[in-house]
FIZAKE-858649 format. One record per residue (C-alpha): residue in one letter; residue number from 0; x, y, z. Coordinates in steps of 0.02 Angstrom, whole numbers, plus 32768, in hexadecimal, padded with zeros to 4 digits. Layout:
# FIZAKE-858649
+------+------+------+------+------+
! resn ! resi !   c1 !   c2 !   c3 !
+------+------+------+------+------+
!    A !  NUM !    X !    Y !    Z !
...
+------+------+------+------+------+
This chain:
# FIZAKE-858649
+------+------+------+------+------+
! resn ! resi !   c1 !   c2 !   c3 !
+------+------+------+------+------+
!    M !    0 ! D81F ! 3E38 ! 8208 !
!    T !    1 ! D792 ! 3E26 ! 8286 !
!    D !    2 ! D70B ! 3E53 ! 8208 !
!    N !    3 ! D75C ! 3DDC ! 818C !
!    F !    4 ! D75A ! 3D4F ! 820C !
!    L !    5 ! D6A6 ! 3D70 ! 823E !
!    C !    6 ! D66E ! 3D72 ! 8187 !
!    N !    7 ! D6C5 ! 3CCA ! 816E !
!    T !    8 ! D682 ! 3C76 ! 820B !
!    G !    9 ! D5D5 ! 3CC1 ! 81F3 !
!    T !   10 ! D5B9 ! 3C40 ! 816A !
!    L !   11 ! D5CF ! 3BB1 ! 81E8 !
!    E !   12 ! D537 ! 3B82 ! 824D !
!    G !   13 ! D547 ! 3BA2 ! 8308 !
!    A !   14 ! D5F7 ! 3BEA ! 8303 !
!    H !   15 ! D5CD ! 3C9E ! 8331 !
!    E !   16 ! D562 ! 3C66 ! 83C3 !
!    R !   17 ! D5FD ! 3C1C ! 8415 !
!    F !   18 ! D670 ! 3CB3 ! 8403 !
!    V !   19 ! D69D ! 3D33 ! 8488 !
!    F !   20 ! D710 ! 3DBA ! 8443 !
!    V !   21 ! D78E ! 3E0D ! 84B6 !
!    T !   22 ! D79F ! 3EC5 ! 8488 !
!    L !   23 ! D829 ! 3F33 ! 84CE !
!    D !   24 ! D7ED ! 3FDF ! 8495 !
!    E !   25 ! D747 ! 4037 ! 847B !
!    I !   26 ! D75B ! 4045 ! 83BF !
!    A !   27 ! D764 ! 3F87 ! 83AB !
!    R !   28 ! D6D5 ! 3F6D ! 8425 !
!    D !   29 ! D662 ! 3FEB ! 83D2 !
!    S !   30 ! D68C ! 3FB3 ! 8321 !
!    I !   31 ! D666 ! 3EFC ! 8345 !
!    S !   32 ! D5C8 ! 3F29 ! 83A6 !
!    R !   33 ! D58A ! 3F93 ! 8316 !
!    R !   34 ! D5AE ! 3F19 ! 828A !
!    W !   35 ! D592 ! 3E77 ! 82E9 !
!    P !   36 ! D510 ! 3E9A ! 8370 !
!    N !   37 ! D4F9 ! 3DE2 ! 839B !
!    I !   38 ! D5B2 ! 3DC4 ! 83C2 !
!    Q !   39 ! D5DA ! 3DBD ! 847C !
!    I !   40 ! D666 ! 3E31 ! 84B4 !
!    F !   41 ! D6D5 ! 3E37 ! 854E !
!    H !   42 ! D721 ! 3EE5 ! 8556 !
!    W !   43 ! D7C5 ! 3EFB ! 85B3 !
!    P !   44 ! D813 ! 3FA7 ! 858E !
!    T !   45 ! D8CF ! 3F97 ! 857F !
!    P !   46 ! D920 ! 403F ! 8552 !
!    S !   47 ! D9CE ! 3FF4 ! 8542 !
!    L !   48 ! D990 ! 3F94 ! 84A8 !
!    Y !   49 ! D938 ! 4023 ! 844D !
!    K !   50 ! D9CB ! 404A ! 83DA !
!    P !   51 ! DA05 ! 3FD7 ! 834C !
!    F !   52 ! DA90 ! 3F5C ! 8375 !
!    S !   53 ! DAEE ! 3ECF ! 8322 !
!    F !   54 ! DB1D ! 3E1E ! 834F !
!    A !   55 ! DB9B ! 3E0D ! 83DE !
!    E !   56 ! DB84 ! 3EC0 ! 841B !
!    G !   57 ! DB59 ! 3EE3 ! 84D1 !
!    A !   58 ! DAA0 ! 3EFD ! 84AD !
!    Y !   59 ! DA9B ! 3E51 ! 845B !
!    Q !   60 ! DAD7 ! 3E07 ! 84FF !
!    T !   61 ! DA49 ! 3E63 ! 8557 !
!    I !   62 ! D9CD ! 3E0D ! 84E3 !
!    Y !   63 ! DA15 ! 3D64 ! 8515 !
!    L !   64 ! DA04 ! 3D8E ! 85CE !
!    L !   65 ! D953 ! 3DD3 ! 85B9 !
!    R !   66 ! D91D ! 3D36 ! 855C !
!    S !   67 ! D968 ! 3CC4 ! 85E1 !
!    N !   68 ! D918 ! 3D26 ! 866F !
!    L !   69 ! D870 ! 3D21 ! 8616 !
!    A !   70 ! D880 ! 3C64 ! 8601 !
!    L !   71 ! D8AC ! 3C53 ! 86B9 !
!    A !   72 ! D815 ! 3CBA ! 86ED !
!    L !   73 ! D7A1 ! 3C4B ! 8687 !
!    I !   74 ! D7EC ! 3BAC ! 86CF !
!    K !   75 ! D7DA ! 3BED ! 8781 !
!    K !   76 ! D721 ! 3C07 ! 875F !
!    G !   77 ! D713 ! 3B54 ! 8721 !
!    K !   78 ! D6FC ! 3B88 ! 866A !
!    S !   79 ! D746 ! 3B18 ! 85E5 !
!    F !   80 ! D763 ! 3B7B ! 8546 !
!    W !   81 ! D7AA ! 3B8D ! 8497 !
!    M !   82 ! D82A ! 3C17 ! 847B !
!    M !   83 ! D831 ! 3C4D ! 83C5 !
!    Q !   84 ! D87E ! 3CD1 ! 8355 !
!    Q !   85 ! D823 ! 3D26 ! 82C7 !
!    D !   86 ! D8B4 ! 3D1B ! 824B !
!    T !   87 ! D86E ! 3C70 ! 821F !
!    F !   88 ! D801 ! 3C37 ! 818E !
!    W !   89 ! D779 ! 3BBA ! 81BD !
!    R !   90 ! D74F ! 3B41 ! 8130 !
!    K !   91 ! D6E3 ! 3ADF ! 81AA !
!    S !   92 ! D6B7 ! 3AF5 ! 8260 !
!    I !   93 ! D72F ! 3AA3 ! 82DA !
!    F !   94 ! D6A0 ! 3A9F ! 8357 !
!    D !   95 ! D650 ! 3A14 ! 82F0 !
!    L !   96 ! D6DB ! 399D ! 8327 !
!    N !   97 ! D6AC ! 39A3 ! 83E0 !
!    Y !   98 ! D75C ! 39AB ! 8426 !
!    E !   99 ! D711 ! 39E6 ! 84CA !
!    D !  100 ! D6C7 ! 3939 ! 84E8 !
!    D !  101 ! D76B ! 38D8 ! 84E0 !
!    M !  102 ! D7A4 ! 38BF ! 8594 !
!    S !  103 ! D84C ! 3870 ! 8566 !
!    Y !  104 ! D8A3 ! 3919 ! 8570 !
!    D !  105 ! D89A ! 39BA ! 85D5 !
!    A !  106 ! D8CE ! 3A2F ! 8547 !
!    I !  107 ! D8D8 ! 3A1D ! 848B !
!    F !  108 ! D93E ! 3A94 ! 841F !
!    D !  109 ! D95A ! 3AB6 ! 8368 !
!    Q !  110 ! DA0C ! 3A89 ! 8338 !
!    L !  111 ! DA9C ! 3ACE ! 82D4 !
!    G !  112 ! DAF0 ! 3A71 ! 8248 !
!    D !  113 ! DAC3 ! 3A3D ! 8198 !
!    G !  114 ! DA84 ! 398C ! 81B2 !
!    D !  115 ! DA93 ! 38F1 ! 821D !
!    D !  116 ! DB4B ! 38DC ! 81F0 !
!    S !  117 ! DB79 ! 398C ! 8225 !
!    L !  118 ! DBF9 ! 39A4 ! 82AE !
!    R !  119 ! DB85 ! 3A2B ! 82F2 !
!    K !  120 ! DAF4 ! 39B3 ! 8305 !
!    E !  121 ! DAA0 ! 39C3 ! 83B0 !
!    W !  122 ! DAE8 ! 3A70 ! 83CB !
!    V !  123 ! DA5C ! 3AE5 ! 8400 !
!    N !  124 ! DA2E ! 3B65 ! 837A !
!    G !  125 ! D9BE ! 3BC7 ! 83F0 !
!    A !  126 ! D939 ! 3C0D ! 837C !
!    N !  127 ! D8A9 ! 3B95 ! 839F !
!    W !  128 ! D89F ! 3B2A ! 843C !
!    F !  129 ! D824 ! 3ADE ! 84B8 !
!    I !  130 ! D841 ! 3ADB ! 8574 !
!    R !  131 ! D7DF ! 3A73 ! 85F0 !
!    A !  132 ! D7CD ! 3AC9 ! 8698 !
!    N !  133 ! D81C ! 3A62 ! 8724 !
!    N !  134 ! D8A6 ! 3A6E ! 87A6 !
!    A !  135 ! D92E ! 3A37 ! 872C !
!    T !  136 ! D904 ! 3ABA ! 86A8 !
!    Q !  137 ! D8F4 ! 3B3F ! 872F !
!    F !  138 ! D9A5 ! 3B1B ! 8768 !
!    F !  139 ! D9DF ! 3B17 ! 86B1 !
!    F !  140 ! D9A1 ! 3BC9 ! 8693 !
!    E !  141 ! D9D7 ! 3C09 ! 873D !
!    R !  142 ! DA89 ! 3BD9 ! 8712 !
!    L !  143 ! DA75 ! 3C1B ! 8660 !
!    S !  144 ! DA3E ! 3CC6 ! 869F !
!    E !  145 ! DAC7 ! 3CCB ! 8721 !
!    K !  146 ! DB4D ! 3CA5 ! 86A0 !
!    L !  147 ! DB08 ! 3D20 ! 861F !
!    A !  148 ! DB0E ! 3DAA ! 86A2 !
!    H !  149 ! DBC9 ! 3D90 ! 86B9 !
!    W !  150 ! DC0E ! 3D3B ! 861D !
!    Y !  151 ! DC15 ! 3D88 ! 856F !
!    T !  152 ! DBDF ! 3CEF ! 850D !
!    P !  153 ! DB4B ! 3CB8 ! 84A1 !
!    D !  154 ! DAB9 ! 3C6D ! 8502 !
!    V !  155 ! DABA ! 3BD5 ! 848E !
!    G !  156 ! DB6F ! 3BB5 ! 84BE !
!    I !  157 ! DB3B ! 3BA3 ! 8573 !
!    M !  158 ! DAA4 ! 3B3A ! 8543 !
!    I !  159 ! DB14 ! 3AC6 ! 84DC !
!    H !  160 ! DB8D ! 3AB5 ! 856E !
!    Q !  161 ! DB04 ! 3A91 ! 85ED !
!    C !  162 ! DAA6 ! 3A16 ! 857D !
!    N !  163 ! DB48 ! 39B7 ! 8559 !
!    T !  164 ! DB8D ! 39B1 ! 860A !
!    W !  165 ! DAF3 ! 39A6 ! 867B !
!    D !  166 ! DA87 ! 390E ! 869C !
!    K !  167 ! D9ED ! 397B ! 86B6 !
!    P !  168 ! D98C ! 39C5 ! 8664 !
!    K !  169 ! D97F ! 3947 ! 85D7 !
!    C !  170 ! D9A0 ! 39A5 ! 8534 !
!    A !  171 ! D95E ! 3969 ! 848D !
!    Y !  172 ! D96D ! 39B0 ! 83DD !
!    I !  173 ! D8ED ! 39D4 ! 8355 !
!    P !  174 ! D915 ! 3972 ! 82B5 !
!    Y !  175 ! D957 ! 39D0 ! 821E !
!    N !  176 ! D8BC ! 39A6 ! 81B9 !
!    V !  177 ! D858 ! 3A0E ! 8236 !
!    T !  178 ! D8CA ! 3AA2 ! 825A !
!    Y !  179 ! D962 ! 3AD6 ! 81F5 !
!    S !  180 ! D9CE ! 3B71 ! 81EA !
!    W !  181 ! D9F2 ! 3BD9 ! 814E !
!    E !  182 ! DA6E ! 3B51 ! 811B !
!    W !  183 ! D9DF ! 3AEB ! 80D2 !
!    M !  184 ! D9CB ! 3B68 ! 8043 !
!    F !  185 ! DA7E ! 3B49 ! 800E !
!    S !  186 ! DA6F ! 3A8B ! 8013 !
!    D !  187 ! DA18 ! 3A1D ! 7F93 !
!    Q !  188 ! D973 ! 3A5B ! 7FDE !
!    S !  189 ! D92F ! 39AE ! 8001 !
!    N !  190 ! D8C0 ! 3986 ! 8097 !
!    P !  191 ! D87C ! 3A37 ! 80AF !
!    P !  192 ! D867 ! 3A5F ! 8167 !
!    Y !  193 ! D7CB ! 3A9D ! 81BD !
!    L !  194 ! D82D ! 3B35 ! 81FB !
!    L !  195 ! D8BD ! 3B8A ! 81A0 !
!    Q !  196 ! D91E ! 3C09 ! 8206 !
!    L !  197 ! D963 ! 3C95 ! 819A !
!    D !  198 ! D9DC ! 3CE3 ! 8215 !
!    C !  199 ! DA7B ! 3D16 ! 81BC !
!    E !  200 ! DA4B ! 3D5D ! 8114 !
!    T !  201 ! DA7E ! 3E14 ! 8110 !
!    N !  202 ! DAE6 ! 3E68 ! 808B !
!    G !  203 ! DAF0 ! 3F24 ! 80A0 !
!    G !  204 ! DA35 ! 3F32 ! 80C3 !
!    T !  205 ! D9B1 ! 3EF1 ! 8137 !
!    K !  206 ! D993 ! 3E39 ! 8154 !
!    L !  207 ! D8E4 ! 3E4E ! 810D !
!    M !  208 ! D928 ! 3E96 ! 806B !
!    Q !  209 ! D998 ! 3DFF ! 8056 !
!    L !  210 ! D90A ! 3D87 ! 8079 !
!    G !  211 ! D8A3 ! 3DDF ! 7FF6 !
!    R !  212 ! D924 ! 3DAC ! 7F75 !
!    Y !  213 ! D900 ! 3CF7 ! 7FA1 !
!    G !  214 ! D844 ! 3D0D ! 7F9E !
!    F !  215 ! D826 ! 3D14 ! 805A !
!    H !  216 ! D7DF ! 3DC5 ! 8066 !
!    F !  217 ! D722 ! 3DBF ! 8077 !
!    V !  218 ! D6E9 ! 3E6F ! 80A8 !
!    N !  219 ! D69D ! 3EDC ! 801F !
!    P !  220 ! D6C8 ! 3F97 ! 8016 !
!    D !  221 ! D620 ! 3FC0 ! 8065 !
!    G !  222 ! D646 ! 3F4E ! 80FA !
!    T !  223 ! D5D3 ! 3EBF ! 80C8 !
!    C !  224 ! D60E ! 3E0B ! 80BA !
!    N !  225 ! D634 ! 3DBD ! 8012 !
!    N !  226 ! D5F3 ! 3D0D ! 8027 !
!    D !  227 ! D622 ! 3CDE ! 7F75 !
!    K !  228 ! D6DA ! 3CFE ! 7F9D !
!    I !  229 ! D6CB ! 3C96 ! 803B !
!    A !  230 ! D680 ! 3C05 ! 7FD9 !
!    S !  231 ! D707 ! 3C18 ! 7F55 !
!    A !  232 ! D791 ! 3C13 ! 7FD9 !
!    K !  233 ! D748 ! 3B73 ! 8022 !
!    S !  234 ! D73B ! 3B25 ! 7F75 !
!    R !  235 ! D7EF ! 3B52 ! 7F48 !
!    M !  236 ! D82E ! 3B04 ! 7FEA !
!    E !  237 ! D7CB ! 3A66 ! 7FCA !
!    N !  238 ! D80D ! 3A5E ! 7F17 !
!    G !  239 ! D8BF ! 3A89 ! 7F49 !
!    T !  240 ! D8C0 ! 3B21 ! 7ED8 !
!    V !  241 ! D8E9 ! 3BB2 ! 7F4C !
!    E !  242 ! D951 ! 3C25 ! 7EDD !
!    V !  243 ! D9FB ! 3C41 ! 7F2D !
!    Q !  244 ! DA6F ! 3C0D ! 7E9F !
!    M !  245 ! DAA9 ! 3CBE ! 7E7D !
!    T !  246 ! DAE8 ! 3CCF ! 7F2F !
!    K !  247 ! DB35 ! 3C23 ! 7F49 !
!    T !  248 ! DBDB ! 3C5F ! 7F03 !
!    L !  249 ! DBC9 ! 3D12 ! 7F42 !
!    P !  250 ! DB8D ! 3D00 ! 7FF6 !
!    S !  251 ! DB43 ! 3D8F ! 8058 !
!    W !  252 ! DBAF ! 3DDB ! 80E1 !
!    G !  253 ! DB46 ! 3D8A ! 8169 !
!    R !  254 ! DB52 ! 3CDE ! 8118 !
!    L !  255 ! DC0C ! 3CF4 ! 80F7 !
!    Q !  256 ! DC29 ! 3D13 ! 81B1 !
!    F !  257 ! DBC7 ! 3C7A ! 81E4 !
!    K !  258 ! DC17 ! 3C09 ! 8161 !
!    L !  259 ! DCC4 ! 3C3B ! 819E !
!    Y !  260 ! DC8E ! 3C25 ! 8253 !
!    W !  261 ! DC49 ! 3B78 ! 8232 !
!    Y !  262 ! DCE3 ! 3B47 ! 81CD !
!    I !  263 ! DD53 ! 3B70 ! 8261 !
!    T !  264 ! DCDC ! 3B1D ! 82DB !
!    E !  265 ! DCCD ! 3A7B ! 8278 !
!    Y !  266 ! DD89 ! 3A72 ! 825C !
!    L !  267 ! DDA5 ! 3A7C ! 8318 !
!    L !  268 ! DD1D ! 39FB ! 833B !
!    W !  269 ! DD69 ! 3987 ! 82B8 !
!    I !  270 ! DE10 ! 397A ! 8313 !
!    P !  271 ! DE1B ! 38C9 ! 835B !
!    I !  272 ! DE04 ! 38BC ! 8419 !
!    L !  273 ! DE1B ! 3978 ! 8433 !
!    G !  274 ! DD81 ! 39A0 ! 83CB !
!    E !  275 ! DD11 ! 3931 ! 8434 !
!    Y !  276 ! DD58 ! 397E ! 84D3 !
!    M !  277 ! DD38 ! 3A2E ! 8492 !
!    R !  278 ! DC87 ! 3A08 ! 8457 !
!    P !  279 ! DC2A ! 3A42 ! 84F5 !
!    Y !  280 ! DC98 ! 3ADD ! 8508 !
!    L !  281 ! DCC2 ! 3B1F ! 845B !
!    A !  282 ! DC20 ! 3B82 ! 8441 !
!    L !  283 ! DC46 ! 3BE5 ! 84E0 !
!    A !  284 ! DCCE ! 3C3B ! 8479 !
!    G !  285 ! DC53 ! 3C70 ! 83F2 !
!    F !  286 ! DC73 ! 3D2A ! 8403 !
!    I !  287 ! DD2F ! 3D0E ! 83F9 !
!    L !  288 ! DD25 ! 3CAA ! 8357 !
!    M !  289 ! DC9C ! 3D13 ! 8304 !
!    I !  290 ! DCD3 ! 3DA0 ! 8291 !
!    T !  291 ! DC53 ! 3E2B ! 828E !
!    I !  292 ! DC41 ! 3EE2 ! 825F !
+------+------+------+------+------+
């Protein structure tokens, strides 16, 4: 996935110069250093995360806490930053939009939902976000880390709660035509986003295998990048012709879980009065509602 992401973003001017990869084991560190010698790396050995794990398992919670603590450390040093995941296809560079220069917010997040009419609009997705270092965001992540250390809940659930119930920091949300989740592929594919997060597509194999079926696998067998496939993926997004028709009626296991999860979530949010009251709190119960194996 990391090689795939670096092949994709390597076609965008200036993107690699802004990346710092966090590696948790020597294999990842050495592999990236060997293949991508110009990529900056921050190595933080974390033996508890060496073995494979799935969503909602204990190790997944450790990832949330590690990410929050890393964000807090950067803020304390006065470093504003983007936090990004490599299970995302970049059609264009989000850095070109200069979100860092807009002082009307302290933090801007990608959002869940399938459009501006979605009941999950302005719910933090948590894959791509920018944080401005100040006292308000420092307190935001101090509380996030404290809660993650004691509560078994998704980090985005806490972020959603804090953004919806606190006056500071000021949270904003990246428009859907800039960042969108996998749900875009199963829409009418209009208004292709700059960034498409591909986070739930597994079906008895690896996520990368599933993405290959949609044309988002860009690494050749010899390890080199296939720039023609990258250009083709961008073109198919722009033309609204990403081939997913065969799986619209037969969803992958990962997508089936998320569709059921979002159906339950949106039904609860739809309930008059009660839904609006539950809105800041419902995502905190994400691990209770999610069905996983």
